[in-house]
N, C-alpha and C positions, 0 to 999 in steps of 0.2 A: 469362254465359249461354252463350256459345260453348263454353266449357270443359265446362259441364254437358251440353250437347247432344252434344258430341264423345264424352264419357264414355258417354252412353246408347247412342249408335250403336256404340261399340266393344264395349259389353257385349252388345248384340244379336248382333254378329258373332261374339263369343266363344261364345255359346250355339249359334249355327248351325254353328260349327266343332267342336261336340261337346267343348268344353272344352280344345281344344288350346292356346289362348292364355289366359293368366291376366291379368286387369286388376287392377292394384294401385292402389287409390284413395288419396287423401290420408289418409283415416282409417287405412288400413292402413299407409301409409308412416311415420306418426308414432306408431303404437301403442306403440312402444318408448320414447317420450320420457321417461316418469317414471323408467325404469331406466337411461337413458343419461346421461352427464355432459355438461352444457352448459358449454362453454368460453367465458368472457366475455373477449373480445379487447380488450386495452388499447391505447390510441392511441400511447403514447410521450410524451404531454404530461403532465408530473407533476401539474399542478393539475387537469386534466380527469380523469385516472385516479384521483386520490385521492378526488374527489367521487363518481365512478362506482363505485368499490369500496365506499365506505361505504353508498351507497343500495342497491346490489345486495344487500349483506349483510343489509340491513334488510327487504327486501321479497320477494326471490326464494324461493319455497317449493315449486314444483311439480317440481323435479328437483335432483339433486346438481349443484353447479357448482364450477368452478375458474377462476381468472384465468390468462390466458396472454398472451404477447407476440405481436406480429405475426409474428416469425420462427417462433415455436412454431406459430402458426396455419398458416403455409405448410407446415410439416412434417407437420401432422396433418389438413389439410383433405380429404384423399382417404379418410380413415378413417370409415366409416359408424357407428362406435361413438360418435361425438361429434356434438353439435349446437354451433353457434357463434352467439353473440350479439355483434354488432359494429356499429360506426358505419360507414356506407357513404355515400359521396357519390353522389347520383343526378343524372344528366344526361339531360334529355329531348331528343328528337330534334332540335328546332330551337334548342336552347340552344348557345351557343358554349363554355360551361364549366358545370360542376356548380353549381347554385344552392342545393341543399338537402342536408342530411345526414339519413339515415334510421337508425333502430334496426332492424337486420335480423336475423332469426332464420333460420338455414339449417341443413341437415343435410349432414354430410360425405359424400363419395362420389366415384365415378369421374369425374363431370363437373367436378371441381375444376381439371383442366388447362385448362379454358376460362375460368377466373376465377370471381368470385363469381356471375356469371350462369349458370354451369354447374351450380351446386349446387341442391339442392331447396330452394325458398323456402317457409318456413312462414308468415311474415308480415313486412311492413314497416310501421313506424310513423314518420311524419314527426317529426323531433326538433328541428332548428334550421337556421338559415341556414348555408350552407357557409363563408361568409366573414363575419367580424365579428359573431357572434351576440351577443345582448344579455344572455345569462346566465339568462334566464327559464326556459330548458329544464331546468335542474337543479331548479328549484322544482316543475316538472311531472313530472320523471323518475319519482318513485315511482308516480304515476298511470299514466304511459305503460308502465312495466314491468308493472303490474297488468293493464292492458288486453291486453298481449301474453300474459300468463299465462292470462287468461280466454279469449282467442281460441284458444290451444292446447288447453285443456280442452274447449271446445265443438267444435273441429275433430276431436278424438279421438272425440267422441260422434256427430257427424253430418257427413257429407261436405259437405252443403250449406253448413254454417257456414264450413268451410275454403275452399271455392271462391268463396263470396260475398265474402269479405274483410271489411274493416272497415265498408264501406258498409252491410252488413246490420244494423249496430247502430242505424241510423236508425229502426228500428221501435221503439226505446225512447222516441223522442220523444213517442209517444202516451201514455206513462206520466209525462210531465213536468208534467201539469196540477197546479197547486197548489204547485209548487216555485218557488223563487226563481231567476231567470235573470239572471246578471250578465255583462256584456260589458266587458272592459277597453277604455278609450277607444282605445288604439293598435290594437285588433283590429277596429275598425270602418272600413270602406272609405269613401272620400271621397263616394260617392254616397248615404250614409246622412245625408241632410240634416236640418236641424231639423224640417222638416215631417214627415219619416218618423218621427223620434223622438217627436214630439207624438202621432202616430197610434198607434204600437205600443209605446212604452216606458211602460207603465203596468200595473197589476195584477200586479206581480211581475217584470216585465222592466225592467232598469235598466242604465245605463252608469256606470262609475266609473274613477278613476285606477288604473293598472295595479298600483301597490304595494298599494292597498286590495284589489283583486281577488285578488292573490297571497296576501294575509293570510288569505283565506278558505280557501285550500289548507293553509296552515300550521296553521290552527285546525281543519281537518277539519269545516268547517261542514256541518251536516246539511241535507238537502233543498235544496241549493244547487248549481246548475250554473254553471260558470265557463268563459269562452271561452279558447281558445288557438289562435293562428294561427302557422303556419310558412310563411315565404316567403323568397325570396332578399333579401339586403340591397340589392342592386342588380339588380333584375329585368331579364332579357334577353328578346328576342323568343322566345316559346315557353316562358317560365317559368310554373310553376304555383304557386298558393297553396292551402294546406290549412287547413281550418277545423274545429275540434273544440269540442264542448261536453261537459265532463266533470263528473261529480258530485264535489264537493270532499270529501265524506265517505266515499263508497263506492268512488270511482274508476271508476264505471261510465261507459262511453262512450254518450252520447245522440245525438250528431250528428257526422257525418263526411262532408264534401264537399270537392271541390276545383274550382277554375276556372282557366282560362288567363288570365294577367295581360295586359292590353292598355291602350291609351290610354283606352278606355271603362271598363274594369273594373280598378281597382287592387287591391292586396293588402288582405285583410281580409274580414270578413263584409259581403256585399253587401245591398242593399235586398231582393232576392229571397230571400236567406237569412232576413232578419228577418221577412218576411211569412210564409215557410213555418214558421218556428219559432213565431210568434205564433198560428198557426192551431191549434196543439196546446194552447194555454192556455185 
């Protein structure tokens, strides 16, 4: 909201100044995306890169793409003719070390001298724990890449979509009525007690073993939303947990929220999430 308000005020100032200053919005900044090459930056880990390559080749459709090394990224990152899709470790202000890796899509440009934070950010999607991930992220990677692509296309159409980020997709929850909602057991926080399950896990909402939940993605199960949680393996003070509900068939994002992990609130979908989601059923 702050960004949108700032943009509106800047636009008014521009008009008052008789057009002397031009406001370049997000929609304008990424208008060239379909014509520019997206450089998919490899990590240098052979196993990770092999799986990353194969999945990107299968699902990336909205722009030309090429794979590149970290060294090649360093030499090209100042060039606005390229976008870069890469894994980035994110560290929140109170964390002593990065807890989560994100799939980040950025545009090359002059701010590259300041590091990844100096480049124009298109979108960040939580991907996995920065240390000792469980491997589930690659089962979800096709869906996460489709979410990125959908967000880019919507941001090219409307500035509001781009500035609102992935939280704007929560409006899709209203369309989930009648769909099957599946939560992997490992994605439920400790405060989701048996009494909570008895109250809310009915009429299409259910919990199951993570392997069975992942099979729903493999099978592209129709009208089925499946949980995905990204949190640090060993959360520190100030760490965050991300919670997503994704359609296994269409890869549409229906729910995206985060919370700060604490002694009271551990990683996973909290009771308040379950209540909020059940209200749409």
